[in-house]
C-alpha positions as CSV (number, residue, x, y, z in Angstrom):
1,M,-113.4,-154.4,-10.6
2,T,-113.9,-157.8,-9.1
3,S,-116.9,-156.7,-7.2
4,A,-118.4,-155.0,-10.3
5,A,-118.0,-158.2,-12.3
6,V,-119.5,-160.3,-9.5
7,R,-122.5,-157.9,-9.1
8,Y,-122.9,-157.8,-12.9
9,D,-123.0,-161.6,-13.1
10,E,-125.5,-161.8,-10.2
11,L,-127.9,-159.4,-11.9
12,W,-127.3,-160.9,-15.3
13,V,-128.2,-164.4,-14.1
14,R,-131.3,-163.1,-12.3
15,D,-132.4,-161.3,-15.4
16,A,-131.6,-164.2,-17.7
17,V,-133.5,-166.7,-15.6
18,G,-136.4,-164.2,-15.4
19,E,-138.2,-165.9,-12.5
20,V,-138.4,-162.5,-10.8
21,A,-138.1,-159.4,-12.9
22,L,-135.4,-157.0,-12.0
23,E,-136.5,-153.7,-10.7
24,R,-135.8,-150.5,-12.7
25,G,-132.8,-149.6,-10.5
26,E,-131.3,-153.0,-10.8
27,V,-131.7,-153.0,-14.6
28,L,-130.0,-149.6,-14.7
29,E,-127.2,-150.9,-12.4
30,L,-126.8,-153.9,-14.7
31,L,-126.4,-151.5,-17.7
32,A,-124.0,-149.2,-15.9
33,L,-121.9,-152.2,-14.6
34,G,-121.7,-153.6,-18.2
35,E,-120.4,-150.3,-19.5
36,V,-117.7,-150.1,-16.8
37,I,-116.6,-153.6,-17.5
38,A,-116.6,-153.0,-21.3
39,R,-114.5,-149.8,-20.9
40,K,-112.0,-151.6,-18.6
41,A,-111.8,-154.5,-21.1
42,V,-111.0,-152.1,-24.0
43,Y,-108.4,-150.2,-22.0
44,G,-106.9,-153.5,-20.7
45,R,-106.7,-154.9,-24.3
46,Q,-104.8,-151.8,-25.5
47,L,-102.4,-152.0,-22.5
48,A,-101.8,-155.7,-23.2
49,V,-101.2,-154.9,-26.9
50,R,-98.6,-152.3,-26.0
51,S,-97.0,-154.7,-23.6
52,A,-96.9,-157.4,-26.3
53,R,-95.2,-155.0,-28.7
54,R,-92.6,-154.0,-26.1
55,A,-91.9,-157.7,-25.5
56,G,-91.3,-158.1,-29.3
57,A,-94.5,-159.7,-30.4
58,S,-95.4,-159.4,-34.0
59,W,-98.8,-158.2,-35.2
60,A,-99.4,-161.7,-36.5
61,Q,-98.9,-163.0,-33.0
62,I,-101.0,-160.3,-31.4
63,G,-103.8,-160.9,-34.0
64,G,-103.6,-164.6,-33.3
65,A,-104.0,-164.0,-29.5
66,L,-107.0,-161.8,-30.2
67,G,-108.6,-164.1,-32.7
68,V,-108.3,-161.6,-35.6
69,S,-105.9,-161.0,-38.5
70,K,-102.7,-159.0,-38.0
71,Q,-104.1,-156.2,-40.1
72,A,-107.3,-156.0,-38.0
73,A,-105.3,-156.0,-34.7
74,W,-102.9,-153.3,-36.0
75,E,-105.8,-151.1,-37.4
76,A,-107.8,-151.4,-34.1
77,H,-104.8,-150.4,-32.1
78,G,-104.1,-147.4,-34.4
79,R,-107.8,-146.3,-34.2
80,W,-107.5,-146.5,-30.4
81,I,-104.4,-144.3,-30.4
82,D,-106.1,-141.8,-32.8
83,D,-109.2,-141.7,-30.6
84,Q,-107.1,-141.1,-27.5
85,A,-105.3,-138.3,-29.2
86,E,-108.5,-136.7,-30.3
87,Q,-109.9,-137.0,-26.8
88,H,-106.9,-135.1,-25.5
89,R,-107.3,-132.4,-28.1
90,D,-110.9,-132.0,-27.2
91,S,-110.4,-132.0,-23.4
92,D,-106.8,-131.0,-23.0
93,Y,-106.3,-133.5,-20.2
94,Q,-107.9,-136.8,-21.1
95,G,-106.5,-139.3,-23.5
96,L,-103.0,-139.1,-25.0
97,D,-101.1,-136.0,-25.8
98,E,-99.3,-135.7,-29.1
99,E,-96.0,-136.9,-27.7
100,Q,-97.6,-139.9,-26.1
101,A,-99.6,-140.8,-29.2
102,A,-96.4,-140.5,-31.4
103,A,-94.5,-142.8,-29.0
104,L,-97.3,-145.4,-29.3
105,R,-97.4,-145.1,-33.0
106,R,-93.6,-145.7,-33.1
107,L,-94.1,-148.7,-30.9
108,A,-96.9,-150.1,-33.0
109,G,-94.7,-149.8,-36.1
110,S,-96.1,-151.3,-39.4
111,V,-98.5,-154.2,-39.7
112,D,-95.6,-156.4,-41.0
113,E,-93.5,-155.9,-37.9
């Protein structure tokens, strides 16, 4: 991941400065690297949210750390769980199975916890 981020930054700076236009392959690499980094960030956020809940953090505290309301944090996490469960139903191997999704919903609790 570190090398992906470093390469992304290198291409991004070259593109932003614009002294020499990136070649098509480099632009596509920049796009692909951005997508990899974004996906890792989303998954990392959800892992951190689960860890925070396990450590006893409230949704107000989690929302504060994310710069959003407790309601927004709780809803975003719930949507992520739902999306992962749907992905598993569609593929039968990716995402979260029903048991895993149910366990994460229990851990998430209500927005006021």
